[in-house]
N, C-alpha and C positions, 0 to 999 in steps of 0.2 A: 503201577506202583507195586513194590514188593509186599508180600503178606506181612512182614514184620513192621510195617508202617500202620497196622490196624490193630484195634482191640475189639473184643467181643463180649457182649453182655447177654446172658441167657436167663430167662425166667421160666422155670419148669413148674407149671402149676398143675392142679388137679383136673383142670378142664382143657387147657391148651399149653403149648410151649412156644415162647417167642424168643427169637434170637436176633439181636441187632448188632450190626458191624459198623464200627466208627473209625474214622481216620484220626490221626493225631496231628495237631498243629503245633507251631512253636510255642504257643501259650499254654499248651496242655489241654485245651478244650477239645471236646469230641464233636465231630460232625458225622451224623449217622448217614451212611452211604448204602447200606443194604439191610433188608428186613426179611426174616423167614418165620414161618409158622408151621406147627405140626400139632399132633394130638398130645394128650397129657403125658407128663414125664415124672409124675410122682410115683416112685416105685412101690409105695405102700398101697397105691390105688390100682396100678396096672402091672406091677411086677417089673423086675429089672430088664428082661429082654425087650419088652414093649417100650419101656422108658428109654432105653438106649437107642432103639429104632427111631423114636420120635425126636430125640436129641439130634441124632445124625441128620434127619430130614430137615429140621429147623436150621441147623448150622449150614448144611449144604445149600438150602434155599437162600440164606442170607449172603453166602459167598457168590452164588449165581446172580443174585439181584445186583450185587456190586461189581460183578464181572471180575472178581478176584480169584486167582488160582489158589487151590488148596496148598497150604504150607503153614509152618509154624507162625502164628500171630505173635504180636508183642506181648499180649496178655489176654486172658479170658477169665471171666467170673461167671460161675453157675450158681444161681440162687434157687434153692430147692428145699421143700419141706422135708424134714427128717435128716438133713445133711449133718446134723450134730452127732449122729451115730457113727462110730468109727467104721463099722462094717460097710455102711453106705458110702462113706468117703473113699474107702479103699477101692470099691468097685468103680466109682466115678473117676477116680484118679487113674485107674488102669485104662478106662475108656479114653481119657484125654491123652494118655501116654501113647497108646496104641495107634491113634490116628494123628499123633504129633500135632495136637491142636494149637498149642501156644508155648512160648518160652516160659511164661509164668501162668500157672493155672490155679485158681482158688475156688473152692466150693464153700458157699456161705449159706446161712439160714435164710429162708425166703423173706423174712422180715427186714433184714439189714438193708436191702435196696430201697425198701419203703421208707425207712428212716433216713437214708442217704439223700433221697430226693424230696421227702415230705416234711423235713424238719429243718429249721434254720442252721443248726450246727451239728447235725448228725446224732443228736441225743434226744431222748423223750420216749414215747411209747408208740409203737406201731400196732394197729388193730387190723387184722385181716379177717374178713368174712366172705368166703366164696363157697366152694363146695364144702370146705371145712372151715374151722375158725381157730384163731390164735391171737394172743396179745404178747408182744415182745418188747421189753423195755431196755434202754441203755442209758446209764448215767453219764454226766459230763466227764467223769474220771475213768470211763470205759467199763465199768461193771455192768453185767447184764442179768436179766431175769425174765422168765416167761410164765404164762398161765394159759391153760387150755392146750389145744393141739393134741389131744389124746386119741383122736380118730373117731370114726363114726359109731363104733360099737359101744363105747362108754364115754364119749366126749363130743367135741365139736358143737357144743351148745351155741345157739344163735347163728348157726351156719345156714347156707341154702339147703343143705340136706336135712338139717333138723327142722327147719321151717316147713319144707315140703312134706316131711313125714308127719308133722303135727297136723297139717292140712288134710292129709289122707286119713289120719285117724279120726278127725272131726267128721269127715264124710261117712266113714264106717259107723261111727257112733250114731249119727243121725239116721242112717239106714236101719239100724237096729232098734231105734226108738229109745236109746239111752243117752242121747246127746241133743244139744240145741239145734234148731233149724238154722241152716247156713246156706248162703249163696255159693259157698265153695263146692257144693255138690254139683250144681249145674256147671260152674266154671271149669272144674277139673275134668268132668266128663266130656265137656266140649273140647277142652284142650287135647284130650287123649282120643277123641273121636269114638266115645263109648256111649251106649244107650242107657245103661243102668249101673248102679254102684257095684253090683256083684261082678261085673266084668272087670273091675279094678284088680281083682285077685290075679287072673292070668296076665293082665297087662303089666302090672307092676312087678310081679315075680319074674316076668320075662326079661326085664331090664334091671333086675335087682343088683347085678354085678356092676352095672354102669352107674356109679353113684353120681357122676357129673350130670347124667341125663335126668336122674331123679331130682337133683338139686335145682335144675332149671325150673321145676314146678313151683319153686318158691315165688317166682314172679306172679303166678296166678294168685297166691295168697296175698302178696303185696297189693296187687291190683284190686282184689276184693276188699282189702282194708281201706284203700283210698276211696272206694265206693260206699263205705259206711257199714260193711258187714261186721257185726259185733264179734262173731267168733274169730274171724281173721284178725281183727284188731287186738284181741286178747293174745293170739299167737304172736303177733308182731311185738306187742308190749313185753311179753316174756322173753322173746329173742333179744330185744334191746337191753333188758335187765341183765340177762346172762352175759352179754358182751361188755356191759359196763362193769360187772363184777370182775371179769377178766382184766380189764384195764386197771381197776382198783388194786387187784392182787399183784400185778406186775409193778405198778407204781409204788405200792407199799413196801415191797421187797427192797426197792432201791432208795427209799426215803424221798421219792418224788412227790408223794401225795400231800406233803405239807405246804407246798407252794405251787404256783402255776408251772405247768410243763407242756411241751409241744406234743400234739397227738396227730399222727398220720393215719389216714383211713384208706384201706385198699380192699379189693375183692368185689365180685359182682353184686353181692347183697348190699353192701354199703354204698357202692357207686350207683346202683340202679334204683335206690329207693330213698327219696327225700324224707319220707315219714319215718323210716328206720333211723336215719341220721338225727332227725329231730327228737325222736324218743330216746335215742342214745344220749344226746346232750342233756335232756331232762333228767335221765337216770344218774348221769355223772354229777349233776348239780345236787341231786337228792343225796348222793353219797358224800357230798362236800368236796368233790374233786374240781380243780380249776384247770381244765385243759385249754391252753391258749399258747400259740394259735392252733386251730384245727385245720388240717389240710387234707384235701382229697387227692390221692395218688392214682391217676388213671392208668399210668404205664410204669409199673415197678421195674420193668426191664431197663428203663432209662437209668435207674439207680444202679443196676448191675453194670451198665456201661461206665458210669462214673467211677464205680469201684475198680473196674478194669483199668481205667485211666490211671488211677492212683497206683495200682500194681505195676503198670508199665513205667511209672516215674520213680518207683522205689528202687 
C-alpha cells in the first residue's frame, strides 16, 4: 500500500518515544500495523538533537515493522511535552517538513492524546505522572487549562523524579541521624548495588543528568510503602496530595470542579502503583472533587493515532 494510506501517532515522553503506524479503513477506524520505540524525545530533558534522533528512530522502526516505504503519510500527530511553546513547534515542524513525514502534521500537548483515549467525549482532566507531572484540562466547549509541568528544578511535584528524590533525601537524613529510620536505606542501596549510604553521592551524581533513570527509583519507594514503611508512605501521601492539587487547579480554571468530570490517568507512577491511585482518589474526595469516570491510559500513543485519524479526515 502507498504511504498516504497510513497515519502515524507519536508519543514523545521523558523516558521513551513510541510511534504507531495505522492504516485507514473506510469507516475511518485505525488498525495499527507497525510499532517503533526509541529513547526520550522531550527536548527539555535531552535537547533537540537527541530528541530528533530518537524521533527518527521510532518512526523508522514503525515503518520497518509495517514494511511501509518512507514517504508522505496521510497525517501524523506528535504528542510532546512543551509543544505549546512556539520555538519548539517551529523546530519540530521543520523536522517533519525536511523528512516529508506527512501531508498533515500536527504537534500537540502530550496530555491531549490522554484525553482523547481516556475520556468518553474528549473533555475532562488528564493527569500525567511519569518522569515529570502535569494536569491538563479541557472543557466541553474546547477551553483548556493546565497546572504543573514546570520541570524538575521548581516543579513536577508528585512525579517519579520527585518521589525518588524524596526517598534519597530520607536515606541521607537517616544516615546523618536527623531523620527517621526507614527501610528505604536498605532498599535503595540494594537497587543501586551499593554498600553504604555515602556511596549514593557518586552514584547519583553520575546519573544526575539522566532524570528518567533517577525517576525509576520511585518504584523502590512505592514498593517500600506497600510493605508498610512509614517514611515511604508519607512520601507517597504527599505525592498524591500534590497531584490532586494539580487536578483541582486545572478543573477550577475551567469550572469543572462543581460537577463530576472525567479524569484520565497516565504515566509510569500512576500506572505502576495502585496505592498512589488510591491515595489520589482519597485526596480528590477530600477536596470535594467528583472525578467520574476515572480511566487508566496505558498507551497514550493510541490517542495520538486517533488524533492523526481525525487530521486525515479533516
